[in-house]
N, CA, C and O atoms as a CHARMM CRD file, in Angstrom:
* protein
*
  276
    1    1 MET  N     20.09200  25.33200   8.37500 PROA 1      0.00000
    2    1 MET  CA    21.14600  24.51400   7.84500 PROA 1      0.00000
    3    1 MET  C     20.85900  24.19200   6.37500 PROA 1      0.00000
    4    1 MET  O     19.72300  23.89000   6.01100 PROA 1      0.00000
    5    2 LYS  N     21.89000  24.25900   5.54200 PROA 2      0.00000
    6    2 LYS  CA    21.73900  23.99900   4.12500 PROA 2      0.00000
    7    2 LYS  C     21.64100  22.51700   3.85000 PROA 2      0.00000
    8    2 LYS  O     22.41700  21.73300   4.39500 PROA 2      0.00000
    9    3 GLU  N     20.67300  22.11000   2.99000 PROA 3      0.00000
   10    3 GLU  CA    20.52700  20.71100   2.61700 PROA 3      0.00000
   11    3 GLU  C     21.53500  20.38800   1.52700 PROA 3      0.00000
   12    3 GLU  O     21.80300  21.20500   0.64600 PROA 3      0.00000
   13    4 LEU  N     22.08200  19.19800   1.59900 PROA 4      0.00000
   14    4 LEU  CA    22.99900  18.74000   0.57200 PROA 4      0.00000
   15    4 LEU  C     22.23900  18.42700  -0.72800 PROA 4      0.00000
   16    4 LEU  O     21.13000  17.89300  -0.69800 PROA 4      0.00000
   17    5 VAL  N     22.84300  18.76100  -1.83800 PROA 5      0.00000
   18    5 VAL  CA    22.26300  18.42100  -3.13700 PROA 5      0.00000
   19    5 VAL  C     23.30000  17.56400  -3.86800 PROA 5      0.00000
   20    5 VAL  O     24.41300  18.01100  -4.14300 PROA 5      0.00000
   21    6 TYR  N     22.91400  16.33900  -4.17200 PROA 6      0.00000
   22    6 TYR  CA    23.82500  15.43200  -4.87400 PROA 6      0.00000
   23    6 TYR  C     23.54200  15.53400  -6.36300 PROA 6      0.00000
   24    6 TYR  O     22.39700  15.42600  -6.80300 PROA 6      0.00000
   25    7 LYS  N     24.61500  15.74600  -7.13900 PROA 7      0.00000
   26    7 LYS  CA    24.46500  15.88900  -8.56600 PROA 7      0.00000
   27    7 LYS  C     24.87000  14.65500  -9.34000 PROA 7      0.00000
   28    7 LYS  O     24.57600  14.52900 -10.52900 PROA 7      0.00000
   29    8 SER  N     25.55300  13.73800  -8.65500 PROA 8      0.00000
   30    8 SER  CA    25.96200  12.49100  -9.29800 PROA 8      0.00000
   31    8 SER  C     26.10800  11.41600  -8.20700 PROA 8      0.00000
   32    8 SER  O     26.19200  11.71200  -7.01500 PROA 8      0.00000
   33    9 TYR  N     26.13500  10.16500  -8.66600 PROA 9      0.00000
   34    9 TYR  CA    26.29900   9.05700  -7.74500 PROA 9      0.00000
   35    9 TYR  C     27.65500   9.17100  -7.02100 PROA 9      0.00000
   36    9 TYR  O     27.77500   8.77700  -5.86100 PROA 9      0.00000
   37   10 GLU  N     28.65500   9.70300  -7.70000 PROA 10     0.00000
   38   10 GLU  CA    29.99200   9.76700  -7.10400 PROA 10     0.00000
   39   10 GLU  C     30.02000  10.64400  -5.85900 PROA 10     0.00000
   40   10 GLU  O     30.86500  10.45200  -4.98500 PROA 10     0.00000
   41   11 GLU  N     29.12300  11.58500  -5.77200 PROA 11     0.00000
   42   11 GLU  CA    29.08800  12.50800  -4.61300 PROA 11     0.00000
   43   11 GLU  C     28.44300  11.89800  -3.38100 PROA 11     0.00000
   44   11 GLU  O     28.54900  12.45100  -2.28600 PROA 11     0.00000
   45   12 LEU  N     27.77800  10.76800  -3.54800 PROA 12     0.00000
   46   12 LEU  CA    27.08200  10.13700  -2.41400 PROA 12     0.00000
   47   12 LEU  C     28.10200   9.59800  -1.39800 PROA 12     0.00000
   48   12 LEU  O     29.19700   9.18600  -1.78200 PROA 12     0.00000
   49   13 PRO  N     27.75300   9.60000  -0.12900 PROA 13     0.00000
   50   13 PRO  CA    28.62400   8.97100   0.87500 PROA 13     0.00000
   51   13 PRO  C     28.54400   7.43400   0.71400 PROA 13     0.00000
   52   13 PRO  O     27.69000   6.91900  -0.00800 PROA 13     0.00000
   53   14 LEU  N     29.43400   6.73200   1.38900 PROA 14     0.00000
   54   14 LEU  CA    29.47600   5.27500   1.27500 PROA 14     0.00000
   55   14 LEU  C     28.21400   4.61100   1.78000 PROA 14     0.00000
   56   14 LEU  O     27.82700   3.55700   1.27600 PROA 14     0.00000
   57   15 PHE  N     27.55900   5.21500   2.77900 PROA 15     0.00000
   58   15 PHE  CA    26.32700   4.69400   3.33700 PROA 15     0.00000
   59   15 PHE  C     25.30900   5.81300   3.41100 PROA 15     0.00000
   60   15 PHE  O     25.64700   6.93900   3.77900 PROA 15     0.00000
   61   16 LEU  N     24.06000   5.51400   3.06400 PROA 16     0.00000
   62   16 LEU  CA    22.98500   6.50800   3.06800 PROA 16     0.00000
   63   16 LEU  C     21.96200   6.16600   4.14200 PROA 16     0.00000
   64   16 LEU  O     21.49900   5.02900   4.23400 PROA 16     0.00000
   65   17 ASN  N     21.61600   7.15300   4.94800 PROA 17     0.00000
   66   17 ASN  CA    20.53900   6.94000   5.89900 PROA 17     0.00000
   67   17 ASN  C     19.21400   7.30600   5.24300 PROA 17     0.00000
   68   17 ASN  O     19.20000   7.72100   4.08500 PROA 17     0.00000
   69   18 ALA  N     18.12800   7.16700   5.93900 PROA 18     0.00000
   70   18 ALA  CA    16.80800   7.40600   5.35600 PROA 18     0.00000
   71   18 ALA  C     16.65900   8.83700   4.86400 PROA 18     0.00000
   72   18 ALA  O     16.04000   9.06200   3.82300 PROA 18     0.00000
   73   19 LYS  N     17.20700   9.80600   5.57700 PROA 19     0.00000
   74   19 LYS  CA    17.09500  11.19400   5.15000 PROA 19     0.00000
   75   19 LYS  C     17.81500  11.43000   3.83100 PROA 19     0.00000
   76   19 LYS  O     17.32200  12.15700   2.96800 PROA 19     0.00000
   77   20 MET  N     18.99000  10.81200   3.67600 PROA 20     0.00000
   78   20 MET  CA    19.75100  10.94000   2.42900 PROA 20     0.00000
   79   20 MET  C     19.02700  10.25600   1.27500 PROA 20     0.00000
   80   20 MET  O     18.98900  10.78100   0.16300 PROA 20     0.00000
   81   21 VAL  N     18.45300   9.08400   1.54000 PROA 21     0.00000
   82   21 VAL  CA    17.70500   8.36000   0.51100 PROA 21     0.00000
   83   21 VAL  C     16.54600   9.24600   0.03600 PROA 21     0.00000
   84   21 VAL  O     16.27600   9.33300  -1.16200 PROA 21     0.00000
   85   22 ALA  N     15.87800   9.89000   0.96500 PROA 22     0.00000
   86   22 ALA  CA    14.78200  10.79000   0.61400 PROA 22     0.00000
   87   22 ALA  C     15.24700  11.94200  -0.27300 PROA 22     0.00000
   88   22 ALA  O     14.58600  12.29300  -1.25000 PROA 22     0.00000
   89   23 GLN  N     16.40300  12.53000   0.08400 PROA 23     0.00000
   90   23 GLN  CA    16.92100  13.64900  -0.70900 PROA 23     0.00000
   91   23 GLN  C     17.29000  13.19500  -2.11900 PROA 23     0.00000
   92   23 GLN  O     16.97100  13.87100  -3.09700 PROA 23     0.00000
   93   24 VAL  N     17.96100  12.05200  -2.22100 PROA 24     0.00000
   94   24 VAL  CA    18.40800  11.55500  -3.52400 PROA 24     0.00000
   95   24 VAL  C     17.23900  11.21400  -4.42400 PROA 24     0.00000
   96   24 VAL  O     17.25400  11.53800  -5.61200 PROA 24     0.00000
   97   25 LEU  N     16.22700  10.56500  -3.87300 PROA 25     0.00000
   98   25 LEU  CA    15.07300  10.15400  -4.64900 PROA 25     0.00000
   99   25 LEU  C     14.00900  11.23700  -4.80000 PROA 25     0.00000
  100   25 LEU  O     13.08400  11.09600  -5.60000 PROA 25     0.00000
  101   26 GLY  N     14.13900  12.29900  -4.04200 PROA 26     0.00000
  102   26 GLY  CA    13.14900  13.39300  -4.11400 PROA 26     0.00000
  103   26 GLY  C     11.80700  12.98600  -3.52900 PROA 26     0.00000
  104   26 GLY  O     10.74900  13.34400  -4.04700 PROA 26     0.00000
  105   27 ILE  N     11.87200  12.23100  -2.43900 PROA 27     0.00000
  106   27 ILE  CA    10.62600  11.79700  -1.79100 PROA 27     0.00000
  107   27 ILE  C     10.61700  12.28600  -0.35100 PROA 27     0.00000
  108   27 ILE  O     11.63200  12.76200   0.15800 PROA 27     0.00000
  109   28 ALA  N      9.48500  12.16800   0.29100 PROA 28     0.00000
  110   28 ALA  CA     9.35000  12.58100   1.68700 PROA 28     0.00000
  111   28 ALA  C     10.14800  11.62900   2.58600 PROA 28     0.00000
  112   28 ALA  O     10.25400  10.43900   2.28800 PROA 28     0.00000
  113   29 PRO  N     10.70200  12.14400   3.66900 PROA 29     0.00000
  114   29 PRO  CA    11.41600  11.26500   4.61500 PROA 29     0.00000
  115   29 PRO  C     10.58000  10.09600   5.10300 PROA 29     0.00000
  116   29 PRO  O     11.11200   9.00200   5.29100 PROA 29     0.00000
  117   30 SER  N      9.31100  10.29300   5.30900 PROA 30     0.00000
  118   30 SER  CA     8.46100   9.19100   5.76000 PROA 30     0.00000
  119   30 SER  C      8.38400   8.09600   4.70900 PROA 30     0.00000
  120   30 SER  O      8.32600   6.91500   5.04900 PROA 30     0.00000
  121   31 SER  N      8.38200   8.47700   3.42700 PROA 31     0.00000
  122   31 SER  CA     8.37400   7.49500   2.35700 PROA 31     0.00000
  123   31 SER  C      9.69200   6.74300   2.30400 PROA 31     0.00000
  124   31 SER  O      9.71000   5.54700   2.01400 PROA 31     0.00000
  125   32 ALA  N     10.79700   7.42700   2.58100 PROA 32     0.00000
  126   32 ALA  CA    12.10900   6.78200   2.59300 PROA 32     0.00000
  127   32 ALA  C     12.17900   5.77100   3.73000 PROA 32     0.00000
  128   32 ALA  O     12.72600   4.68300   3.55000 PROA 32     0.00000
  129   33 TYR  N     11.64000   6.10500   4.88800 PROA 33     0.00000
  130   33 TYR  CA    11.61800   5.15200   6.01000 PROA 33     0.00000
  131   33 TYR  C     10.82700   3.89500   5.63100 PROA 33     0.00000
  132   33 TYR  O     11.24200   2.78200   5.95400 PROA 33     0.00000
  133   34 GLU  N      9.71300   4.06500   4.96200 PROA 34     0.00000
  134   34 GLU  CA     8.92600   2.92900   4.51500 PROA 34     0.00000
  135   34 GLU  C      9.73200   2.11700   3.51000 PROA 34     0.00000
  136   34 GLU  O      9.73800   0.88700   3.57400 PROA 34     0.00000
  137   35 LEU  N     10.40200   2.77700   2.59700 PROA 35     0.00000
  138   35 LEU  CA    11.18300   2.12000   1.55300 PROA 35     0.00000
  139   35 LEU  C     12.27000   1.25000   2.15100 PROA 35     0.00000
  140   35 LEU  O     12.44700   0.10400   1.73800 PROA 35     0.00000
  141   36 ILE  N     13.00200   1.78400   3.12300 PROA 36     0.00000
  142   36 ILE  CA    14.13600   1.01400   3.66200 PROA 36     0.00000
  143   36 ILE  C     13.67400  -0.22700   4.43800 PROA 36     0.00000
  144   36 ILE  O     14.48400  -1.09400   4.76300 PROA 36     0.00000
  145   37 HSD  N     12.38500  -0.30700   4.73000 PROA 37     0.00000
  146   37 HSD  CA    11.86000  -1.48200   5.38500 PROA 37     0.00000
  147   37 HSD  C     11.27400  -2.51900   4.39600 PROA 37     0.00000
  148   37 HSD  O     10.79800  -3.57800   4.80500 PROA 37     0.00000
  149   38 GLU  N     11.32100  -2.19100   3.09700 PROA 38     0.00000
  150   38 GLU  CA    10.86400  -3.12500   2.08500 PROA 38     0.00000
  151   38 GLU  C     11.90800  -4.26400   1.96500 PROA 38     0.00000
  152   38 GLU  O     13.10800  -4.04000   2.12500 PROA 38     0.00000
  153   39 SER  N     11.42800  -5.46000   1.68700 PROA 39     0.00000
  154   39 SER  CA    12.29300  -6.63300   1.64600 PROA 39     0.00000
  155   39 SER  C     13.35500  -6.59500   0.55100 PROA 39     0.00000
  156   39 SER  O     14.42800  -7.17400   0.71700 PROA 39     0.00000
  157   40 ASP  N     13.07300  -5.92200  -0.56500 PROA 40     0.00000
  158   40 ASP  CA    14.05600  -5.91200  -1.66600 PROA 40     0.00000
  159   40 ASP  C     14.99000  -4.70300  -1.63300 PROA 40     0.00000
  160   40 ASP  O     15.85400  -4.56800  -2.49900 PROA 40     0.00000
  161   41 PHE  N     14.82700  -3.82600  -0.64200 PROA 41     0.00000
  162   41 PHE  CA    15.69300  -2.66000  -0.56900 PROA 41     0.00000
  163   41 PHE  C     17.00000  -3.03200   0.12800 PROA 41     0.00000
  164   41 PHE  O     16.97900  -3.68400   1.17100 PROA 41     0.00000
  165   42 PRO  N     18.14400  -2.62100  -0.44200 PROA 42     0.00000
  166   42 PRO  CA    19.44200  -3.01900   0.12700 PROA 42     0.00000
  167   42 PRO  C     19.74500  -2.21800   1.40000 PROA 42     0.00000
  168   42 PRO  O     20.00300  -1.01600   1.34600 PROA 42     0.00000
  169   43 VAL  N     19.70900  -2.89000   2.51300 PROA 43     0.00000
  170   43 VAL  CA    19.93600  -2.20000   3.77800 PROA 43     0.00000
  171   43 VAL  C     20.87700  -3.00300   4.65000 PROA 43     0.00000
  172   43 VAL  O     20.85400  -4.23300   4.65900 PROA 43     0.00000
  173   44 LEU  N     21.68200  -2.29600   5.36200 PROA 44     0.00000
  174   44 LEU  CA    22.60500  -2.88100   6.35100 PROA 44     0.00000
  175   44 LEU  C     22.14200  -2.42900   7.71000 PROA 44     0.00000
  176   44 LEU  O     22.01900  -1.23100   7.96400 PROA 44     0.00000
  177   45 LYS  N     21.88000  -3.38300   8.59200 PROA 45     0.00000
  178   45 LYS  CA    21.41600  -3.03500   9.94800 PROA 45     0.00000
  179   45 LYS  C     22.62300  -3.03000  10.87300 PROA 45     0.00000
  180   45 LYS  O     23.36800  -4.00700  10.95100 PROA 45     0.00000
  181   46 ILE  N     22.80000  -1.93400  11.56100 PROA 46     0.00000
  182   46 ILE  CA    23.86200  -1.78200  12.56100 PROA 46     0.00000
  183   46 ILE  C     23.13900  -1.41400  13.85900 PROA 46     0.00000
  184   46 ILE  O     22.79200  -0.25600  14.09000 PROA 46     0.00000
  185   47 GLY  N     22.92700  -2.41600  14.68800 PROA 47     0.00000
  186   47 GLY  CA    22.11400  -2.19400  15.88300 PROA 47     0.00000
  187   47 GLY  C     20.70100  -1.86400  15.44000 PROA 47     0.00000
  188   47 GLY  O     20.08200  -2.63800  14.70900 PROA 47     0.00000
  189   48 SER  N     20.19200  -0.73800  15.86800 PROA 48     0.00000
  190   48 SER  CA    18.85500  -0.31100  15.44900 PROA 48     0.00000
  191   48 SER  C     18.91200   0.62800  14.23400 PROA 48     0.00000
  192   48 SER  O     17.87800   1.03700  13.70400 PROA 48     0.00000
  193   49 ARG  N     20.11300   0.95600  13.81100 PROA 49     0.00000
  194   49 ARG  CA    20.28800   1.87900  12.67600 PROA 49     0.00000
  195   49 ARG  C     20.27400   1.10900  11.37000 PROA 49     0.00000
  196   49 ARG  O     20.81700   0.00800  11.27800 PROA 49     0.00000
  197   50 MET  N     19.63900   1.70400  10.34700 PROA 50     0.00000
  198   50 MET  CA    19.56300   1.06400   9.04300 PROA 50     0.00000
  199   50 MET  C     20.15600   2.04400   8.02000 PROA 50     0.00000
  200   50 MET  O     19.74500   3.20300   7.95300 PROA 50     0.00000
  201   51 VAL  N     21.11000   1.57500   7.23500 PROA 51     0.00000
  202   51 VAL  CA    21.73400   2.38600   6.19800 PROA 51     0.00000
  203   51 VAL  C     21.81000   1.57100   4.90700 PROA 51     0.00000
  204   51 VAL  O     21.83200   0.34100   4.92700 PROA 51     0.00000
  205   52 ALA  N     21.84900   2.28500   3.79400 PROA 52     0.00000
  206   52 ALA  CA    21.96300   1.63400   2.48600 PROA 52     0.00000
  207   52 ALA  C     23.38200   1.84300   1.97700 PROA 52     0.00000
  208   52 ALA  O     23.83700   2.97900   1.85000 PROA 52     0.00000
  209   53 PRO  N     24.08600   0.74300   1.68500 PROA 53     0.00000
  210   53 PRO  CA    25.40100   0.88900   1.08100 PROA 53     0.00000
  211   53 PRO  C     25.27200   1.55100  -0.29800 PROA 53     0.00000
  212   53 PRO  O     24.39800   1.18800  -1.08600 PROA 53     0.00000
  213   54 LYS  N     26.13000   2.50200  -0.57700 PROA 54     0.00000
  214   54 LYS  CA    26.06500   3.30100  -1.81300 PROA 54     0.00000
  215   54 LYS  C     25.93000   2.45300  -3.05200 PROA 54     0.00000
  216   54 LYS  O     24.99500   2.64800  -3.82900 PROA 54     0.00000
  217   55 GLU  N     26.84300   1.50700  -3.26300 PROA 55     0.00000
  218   55 GLU  CA    26.85000   0.70400  -4.49000 PROA 55     0.00000
  219   55 GLU  C     25.59600  -0.12800  -4.64300 PROA 55     0.00000
  220   55 GLU  O     25.06300  -0.24400  -5.74700 PROA 55     0.00000
  221   56 LYS  N     25.11700  -0.70700  -3.55900 PROA 56     0.00000
  222   56 LYS  CA    23.88800  -1.50600  -3.62800 PROA 56     0.00000
  223   56 LYS  C     22.68200  -0.60800  -3.85900 PROA 56     0.00000
  224   56 LYS  O     21.74900  -1.00600  -4.55600 PROA 56     0.00000
  225   57 PHE  N     22.67800   0.58600  -3.29500 PROA 57     0.00000
  226   57 PHE  CA    21.60200   1.54100  -3.53000 PROA 57     0.00000
  227   57 PHE  C     21.53600   1.92900  -5.00700 PROA 57     0.00000
  228   57 PHE  O     20.45700   1.97200  -5.59900 PROA 57     0.00000
  229   58 ILE  N     22.68900   2.20900  -5.59000 PROA 58     0.00000
  230   58 ILE  CA    22.75100   2.56700  -7.02100 PROA 58     0.00000
  231   58 ILE  C     22.21200   1.44900  -7.88500 PROA 58     0.00000
  232   58 ILE  O     21.43600   1.69500  -8.80800 PROA 58     0.00000
  233   59 ARG  N     22.61600   0.21500  -7.59500 PROA 59     0.00000
  234   59 ARG  CA    22.12300  -0.94100  -8.35200 PROA 59     0.00000
  235   59 ARG  C     20.61000  -1.10000  -8.16800 PROA 59     0.00000
  236   59 ARG  O     19.90300  -1.44100  -9.11600 PROA 59     0.00000
  237   60 TRP  N     20.11400  -0.85500  -6.95600 PROA 60     0.00000
  238   60 TRP  CA    18.68200  -0.94900  -6.70000 PROA 60     0.00000
  239   60 TRP  C     17.91500   0.07500  -7.54400 PROA 60     0.00000
  240   60 TRP  O     16.88400  -0.24300  -8.13500 PROA 60     0.00000
  241   61 VAL  N     18.43100   1.30400  -7.59300 PROA 61     0.00000
  242   61 VAL  CA    17.80700   2.35800  -8.40400 PROA 61     0.00000
  243   61 VAL  C     17.78700   1.93500  -9.88900 PROA 61     0.00000
  244   61 VAL  O     16.76000   2.03700 -10.56000 PROA 61     0.00000
  245   62 GLN  N     18.93000   1.46700 -10.37800 PROA 62     0.00000
  246   62 GLN  CA    19.02500   1.07700 -11.76800 PROA 62     0.00000
  247   62 GLN  C     18.06000  -0.06900 -12.08600 PROA 62     0.00000
  248   62 GLN  O     17.37200  -0.04700 -13.10600 PROA 62     0.00000
  249   63 ARG  N     18.02100  -1.04800 -11.21800 PROA 63     0.00000
  250   63 ARG  CA    17.14200  -2.22200 -11.40900 PROA 63     0.00000
  251   63 ARG  C     15.68100  -1.81800 -11.40500 PROA 63     0.00000
  252   63 ARG  O     14.88500  -2.37200 -12.16300 PROA 63     0.00000
  253   64 ASN  N     15.31700  -0.86700 -10.56800 PROA 64     0.00000
  254   64 ASN  CA    13.91600  -0.47600 -10.42300 PROA 64     0.00000
  255   64 ASN  C     13.47200   0.60800 -11.36300 PROA 64     0.00000
  256   64 ASN  O     12.28700   0.93500 -11.41700 PROA 64     0.00000
  257   65 THR  N     14.40600   1.17900 -12.11300 PROA 65     0.00000
  258   65 THR  CA    14.01200   2.21000 -13.08600 PROA 65     0.00000
  259   65 THR  C     14.31600   1.76400 -14.51200 PROA 65     0.00000
  260   65 THR  O     13.89700   2.41100 -15.47100 PROA 65     0.00000
  261   66 GLY  N     15.04400   0.66200 -14.64800 PROA 66     0.00000
  262   66 GLY  CA    15.42300   0.21000 -15.98200 PROA 66     0.00000
  263   66 GLY  C     16.52000   1.06500 -16.57200 PROA 66     0.00000
  264   66 GLY  O     16.86100   0.92700 -17.74700 PROA 66     0.00000
  265   67 GLY  N     17.07800   1.95500 -15.75800 PROA 67     0.00000
  266   67 GLY  CA    18.15700   2.84300 -16.21100 PROA 67     0.00000
  267   67 GLY  C     19.52000   2.27900 -15.96600 PROA 67     0.00000
  268   67 GLY  O     19.68300   1.26000 -15.29400 PROA 67     0.00000
  269   68 ASP  N     20.50700   2.95700 -16.52100 PROA 68     0.00000
  270   68 ASP  CA    21.87300   2.52100 -16.30900 PROA 68     0.00000
  271   68 ASP  C     22.68900   3.54400 -15.52500 PROA 68     0.00000
  272   68 ASP  O     23.91900   3.51800 -15.55100 PROA 68     0.00000
  273   69 GLY  N     22.00200   4.43600 -14.83500 PROA 69     0.00000
  274   69 GLY  CA    22.65500   5.36200 -13.94400 PROA 69     0.00000
  275   69 GLY  C     22.98800   6.64700 -14.58800 PROA 69     0.00000
  276   69 GLY  O     23.55000   7.53300 -13.94400 PROA 69     0.00000
């Protein structure tokens, strides 16, 4: 199966799971799972599932890199 490659924030889905976070950040899936459990990471819990809302994820990246996207 072909992996998705996101070229801009606009291409991201409304909610990102840990696998998508790993792809976007270029990190290992295990690191993404650790990241989504950090207290300052924007996560929405739906039952046992954890997803990052797109807009909050983008703001988190900008805040933590000093970039403007």
